[in-house]
N, C-alpha and C positions, 0 to 999 in steps of 0.2 A: 454463770459461767457454768458451760457443761464442762464434765472432765475430760471432754475430747478438747474444747477451745484451750486448757491449760498446757494440756500435752503438746499441742500444736505451737502454743506460743513459745513453749521452753526450746521447742525443736527449733524455732526461727531464729532462737535468740541464741543456742549454742552453735550453728551454722557462722550466724551474722560474728560470732565473737572466736572462733575459731577460722574464720575463712576459708573452710576445708570443709564439705560434705563429708569426707574420709574421717577427717580428724573427730568431727561433731558425732559421727557415726558409732566410732569406737568408744567416745566418752559415753553417746546415751545407751552403748548396748543393742543397737539394733544395726541394718544393714545401710549401705548408702541410699542403696535404691529405692527402700522403704521410706526413706526420711525425706529424698527427693519427693517422692509421690504424696507424702506429706504437707512438705510446703509448697508445692502446685495446689494440691488442696486448699491450702488456706488463702495462697495470693487468689485463687476463683473465686473462693466465699466472700470474701472482703473487694475484690474487683479492683485489686492495685496492686504490682509489681513490688517484690519487698526485697528482691535480690536481684541483682545484676550477675551472669554466671558465662564463664567463657571457660577454655579449656586449660587455663592457668590458674585462676583464681575466682573467688566468690566476694563478691563485696553489697553489703547494702545499698539499698536505692535511697533515694534521699526521703521518701516515706519511711522505707523500714530504717535508717539511722535514729528519723523522731520517734516511730515506735520500740526503737530499741533503747532510745534514751527513757521512756517512759515504764518501759518494763523491769529494768534494770534495779530500781527501788522498789516498787513491787516484789519481784521475786525476791530481795533481802526481806522484806516484811514476811512472806509467805515462811522462808527458812527459818526466820525468828521465831516465829508461831512453832514450828513440827521442833524445835530445839527445845521451846518453854514445854515442850510436851513431854521430853523425852528426858527432862530434868527429875518427874515423877516416876521414873523406872528404877527398877533397882540395880542394874548395872549400866552405865554407856553403852549407847547402840547408836546408828547410823555409820554415815559415811564423812569421814575427814578429808581434809585435802590441805597438803603442807607443799610451802616449795621451800626448796633448798640448794645452798649451791654445794657442788662434788665433795671439796674437804667436810664441811659437815655432814652429808649423807657417808659417809666414808668412816667417820670418826667420832660422831655423835647419836647421828639416827641408827646407821648399822648394826652398832653394838645394843642398841634398846629394844630391836624390835621382836625379838624371841620374849623377852620378859615382856612387853607390852600386848602382845598377841596371846600369849597365855595368862594372865590380867584379865584383858578384856575382847573375848572372842567374839562379840556381837560389834566391834568397830570394824568397818572396812575403810583400810588406813590407803590413799592414794598419796604417794610421795612422787613429787617432780623435782628431777635435779635438774639446775639452771644457775648458770653461773651470774647471768645477765641481773639489772636492776630491775626486777619484775614489781609491777602493781600487783599488788595480791588482792588489792580490792573489785580491780578491772577481771582479774584473772580470777573470781571466784574462789579464790582459798581463805582457808579457814584462818591459817595463819603460814608464817614463812621465818627461817632463819638467816641471820644477818651479821656480818659485822656491825660494831656498834655507830661507829664512825660514819655509814651509813645510812641510819635507819632516819625514817619521816617522824616530825615532832611530834606528831597526832597518835603515833601508834604507842599501845601496852607494851612493854620491852621486858623480857624476864631472862637474866643473866645467866648461858648456861655455862661459860668459861670463864678463868681469870682473863688479865690484860696476855697478849701476844707478844710478840716481837720475830724480825724477820732475819734470817741468817743466810750467810755467804756460805757456800760450802763447793765442793770439788775432792775428786778422790787424792789421796797422799800421792800417788804419782804423776797428776798433775801437778801440784807442787813441788813438788822435787823436780819435773822437768821445768817448769814455768815461773818459778819463783813464789815467795808468799807475798801479797800485796799488805802494804804495812798503815795504808791508807785509803781512802777511797778513790783518789786520785789514779794512785797505781795501778787502778781497773783497767784504764783505756791501753795498758801494755798485756790486756788477758782477755782469752776468749770466752766471753759472756752470754748465756744462755737470754735471749729475752721474752716477754710475753707480752701475748698482745691480746689487749682486753677483749670480754663476748662480744659477737655481733660486728667484728671487724673493724673495733676500735684502735685507740691510739694505740701504741706499745707505751709499756710500762715504765717509768724514769726511775731508775734505783734510787731512794731514799735512804740518807744518813744523819746521825746526829749525834753529836758528844759534845757536852757542858754548855750544853746553848747554841753550840752553832749546829745548822742545819745545811746539809748537799743535797743536792739531788743532779743525779748524771743519766745523761744518756747515753749508754754504753753498746757497743758495739760487739760481736759475734758471728758463729756459723750458723746460728740455729735462733729461730724466734718458733714459738709455740702459744696456743689457747690451753694448756692445758698443764696443772701444774704437774700433775703425777707424773705425764711425760718428760716435764723440764727434768723431775729427780732420775727418771729413767737415764735420761742425757747425761745428767752429772756422774751418775754410777758407771756411765758409760766410758767416761773418760773426755766428753764433748769438751765440757769447758766449768765453768763456775755457774752455777744455780743461785739463783734468789728468793727464798719463799719460806712457809712461814716455818718457824724453828720446829713446832709438832711435826712437821711433817718429815722434817731430816732426822730427827732427835734418835730414833731407833740403830739407822744406820751412822752417823757420827757414834754412840755408842757402842757399836760392835766394830769401829775402826774401818769400816767401809767408806766414810767420807771424812774430811775432817773442816772444820769449821773455820773462818777468818772473819779478820773483823770486827769479833765481838763487841769490841767497847765503842764500835759505832752504829750497833742496831739500835734502832728506834723502838718504843714500846707504844702499844694502843690497844685500843678498847677490844675486848674478845667478841666472841660470837654470843647472840641474843638471839632467843624464839621470840616474836612481837605477832602482833594481833591488831585488829582495828577497835579503838577504846570505845567507841559508839556501840561496839554490837555488846548483848549478852553472850559470854563464854560459854559455847557447847562444851558441855559435860565430858563430851571425849575430847576435846582438845585440853582439858583441865585432867584430864587421868593420864593424855601423851604427856603434859609438862611433866607432872609429878613422875612418871616413869624414867623420861630424860633425863631429870635431874639426879633422880637417885641412881642412875646408871653412870653418871659423872664421875670419875677419879676422884677420890676425897682432896687430891692438892688441887682441884679447884676450887 
């Protein structure tokens, strides 16, 4: 295989997986026009159309799908071969792609970035903030961060936090005006801030538990969001009761800006884990990232 062949096939895979010339070009560090010209050259040389192009989308043809299915495992093998060579370097280097939800980006990854890049300047770290349940293998990520209850069984999981719990919070003024709920059933008389799962999914049904009794509520309220940070701001603004991770609200609760209720009903669940495919050799850059990330966690974790 010529070097140009490999580059053309990489370019094709990038466009097919991104379903966009502009997104693939940004990822590869080239211009969309240059990338389009590369793909046309590949199609002309093969004598087969690989991509269907419209003004709104780019999708693989049947021939393109078959080629992509064959290329994916080959690229994994190429990447593993390069990572094996990197193991002999004095310090980790290369590119590391991580997929993380917003909360983990702000509270786990963000505080560790300075330490990581100071210790490992040869690593190019790409952090993709994504609240959806992403397939990190199909997305060509080296690792991801996710709540333990959503992990696939075939992944290697490294714990980052202890268990977490949900917290129902609102301003003291809100409770002074509307009363303090004593049980989950009381929430039907309150303004609750609702959360819609990423990708236009269902509204989250509030979950409570006490002494083995589980309660799941479809609450009502004046606001629906798909971002927990925005929900927290709304609660601070007096819009209603928010139900989110206790760590997201703990600073405001400690400062008296928010008041927590129904604490005895708050369920606990596994915290955040960094996970990666178990069948792959762990890249040195990923091992270094995990070490720095865990060292940056508060001791209470």
